[in-house]
Every structure is written in C-alpha cells, then in structure tokens.
C-alpha positions as CSV (number, residue, x, y, z in Angstrom):
1,M,-35.3,26.1,78.9
2,S,-34.0,22.5,78.8
3,L,-33.6,20.1,76.0
4,P,-34.7,16.4,76.2
5,A,-32.1,14.1,77.1
6,D,-31.7,12.9,73.4
7,Q,-30.8,16.1,72.5
8,Q,-28.5,17.3,75.4
9,I,-25.9,19.5,74.5
10,H,-22.0,19.4,75.0
11,S,-18.8,21.1,74.1
12,G,-17.4,20.3,70.8
13,P,-14.5,20.9,68.5
14,S,-14.3,24.4,66.9
15,D,-14.5,25.0,63.3
16,D,-15.3,28.2,61.7
17,S,-16.2,27.3,58.4
18,A,-19.2,25.9,56.2
19,D,-18.6,22.6,55.1
20,A,-19.6,21.0,52.0
21,A,-18.5,17.6,52.6
22,T,-20.9,17.1,55.7
23,S,-23.7,19.6,54.2
24,I,-23.0,22.3,57.0
25,R,-24.4,26.1,56.3
26,H,-23.0,28.6,58.7
27,V,-25.7,30.9,59.9
28,F,-24.5,33.8,62.2
29,V,-25.8,37.1,63.9
30,R,-23.0,39.5,64.5
31,D,-22.7,42.2,67.0
32,L,-26.2,42.5,68.2
33,E,-26.4,45.4,71.1
34,L,-29.3,45.3,73.1
35,G,-29.7,46.4,76.7
36,V,-29.9,43.6,79.0
37,K,-30.6,43.5,83.0
38,I,-27.6,41.5,83.8
39,G,-25.0,41.4,86.5
40,V,-24.0,40.7,90.2
41,H,-23.7,44.0,91.5
42,T,-26.6,45.8,93.4
43,F,-26.0,48.6,90.6
44,E,-26.4,46.5,87.6
45,R,-29.9,45.2,89.2
46,V,-31.6,48.4,88.6
47,T,-31.0,49.1,84.9
48,T,-30.2,47.7,81.7
49,Q,-26.6,47.7,80.3
50,P,-25.4,47.6,77.0
51,V,-24.3,43.8,75.9
52,R,-23.0,42.7,72.5
53,I,-24.0,39.2,71.4
54,N,-22.8,36.9,68.6
55,V,-24.4,33.9,67.5
56,D,-22.7,31.4,65.0
57,L,-24.8,28.3,63.9
58,Y,-23.5,25.1,62.1
59,V,-26.6,24.0,60.3
60,R,-27.2,20.7,58.5
61,E,-28.7,21.8,55.1
62,G,-32.0,20.8,54.1
63,T,-33.2,21.4,50.8
64,V,-30.2,23.0,48.9
65,G,-31.1,25.4,46.5
66,S,-34.5,26.2,48.0
67,D,-35.7,29.7,48.2
68,Q,-38.2,29.3,50.8
69,L,-37.9,30.4,54.4
70,A,-39.0,27.4,55.8
71,D,-36.2,25.8,54.5
72,V,-33.6,27.2,56.5
73,V,-32.4,28.6,60.0
74,C,-34.1,32.2,60.2
75,Y,-31.6,34.7,61.6
76,E,-34.6,36.9,62.6
77,D,-36.1,34.0,64.6
78,V,-32.9,33.6,66.5
79,V,-32.8,37.4,67.2
80,D,-36.2,37.2,68.4
81,G,-35.6,34.4,70.4
82,I,-32.8,36.2,72.3
83,K,-34.9,39.2,72.9
84,E,-37.4,36.9,74.5
85,I,-35.0,35.4,77.0
86,I,-33.8,38.8,77.6
87,G,-37.0,40.1,78.2
88,I,-37.7,37.2,80.9
89,G,-35.8,39.4,83.6
90,H,-32.5,40.0,85.2
91,V,-29.6,37.4,85.1
92,N,-26.9,37.4,87.2
93,L,-23.9,35.9,84.7
94,V,-23.0,36.4,81.0
95,E,-22.5,32.4,81.3
96,T,-25.9,32.1,82.0
97,L,-27.3,34.1,79.2
98,A,-24.9,32.5,76.7
99,E,-26.3,28.9,78.2
100,N,-29.5,30.0,77.5
101,I,-29.0,31.3,74.2
102,A,-27.4,28.4,73.1
103,Q,-30.0,26.1,74.5
104,M,-32.5,28.0,72.2
105,C,-30.8,27.6,69.4
106,L,-30.1,24.1,69.6
107,L,-34.2,23.5,70.0
108,D,-34.2,23.8,66.1
109,L,-33.0,20.1,65.4
110,R,-31.3,21.7,62.2
111,V,-28.7,23.4,64.4
112,V,-25.9,20.6,65.5
113,K,-23.5,23.1,66.5
114,C,-23.6,26.8,68.3
115,R,-20.9,29.5,69.4
116,I,-22.3,31.9,71.5
117,R,-20.4,35.1,72.9
118,V,-21.8,37.6,75.3
119,E,-19.9,40.6,76.0
120,K,-20.7,43.6,78.6
121,L,-19.6,46.9,76.9
122,K,-19.7,49.3,79.9
123,V,-18.3,47.2,82.8
124,I,-14.4,47.7,82.8
125,V,-13.6,51.2,82.2
126,E,-10.3,50.3,80.5
127,A,-11.7,47.5,78.5
128,A,-13.7,47.6,75.5
129,S,-15.8,44.5,76.6
130,V,-15.3,41.6,78.8
131,G,-17.6,38.7,78.7
132,V,-17.8,34.8,77.5
133,E,-17.8,32.7,74.6
134,I,-19.3,29.2,74.6
135,E,-19.7,26.3,72.0
136,R,-22.0,23.8,72.6
137,C,-23.0,20.6,70.1
138,R,-25.9,18.3,69.7
139,T,-25.3,14.9,71.0
140,A,-27.7,12.9,69.1
C-alpha cells in the first residue's frame, strides 16, 4: 500500500492538540487490542499475540458543524482498515505494522498528520509492553 508521489509522507513536528487557528480536528482510537501475527521469532509465527494500537489523526476540518458522517474521518473506518491490514497476514516488525497503518490513514486526503503507536503486550515478561511510535505527515 503506497501513496502517490504527491501524497508521500514524512516525519513532522509533534503537536498533541486540535488547533482552531488552522481548522485541525483531532480524531483518535485509543487502546485498540487485537490478536496479530507479528514477530521475527519462530514461536511468533505460529500464533497471534496481543497487540495494542493507538492512532492519533490530525484532520483538516471540512464542513464545521455538519452532523453528517460523510463530512468527518470515521474512527470505525480507521479500525476496520487496521483489521484489514492485520488480516493480510504475518508481519515481522511492529515498525512495519505502524508504517502500514500510517499509510492507510493518510489515504484520506483530510488527514494531514498521524501518530501511530504499536505495542506488543506479552513479549518481555518484565515489561507491560514494548513497541514503537511513529509520526507521519502528508507532504503535499
């Protein structure tokens, strides 16, 4: 899944808040836990393991005040997209899964930036989770 050249993504500055001055809305999915076939070790290839995913989207507002689903980025569509990506099959790295989710989110032209966190929950006994967080922005 890759974006056309005029919609490529890059790392961008961090900003955790919605911004009225630039008409940015913050859409998010918190603590989505799914079974994922992920990992480089042999034992990780034979079964799913619990993964927690957090998605933060910085969305250029369209019709402010509209009460129509078509006028917003739908978090249910984001979750369904993540499930579709996971359904494709085994992935080696949390970094790869995070990049695939970011690319999927940026396919919606209203999304100008996204922050994706992917955590494996049962890999290191002494740790609550391990993983990666990335941030990607639309370049055009």
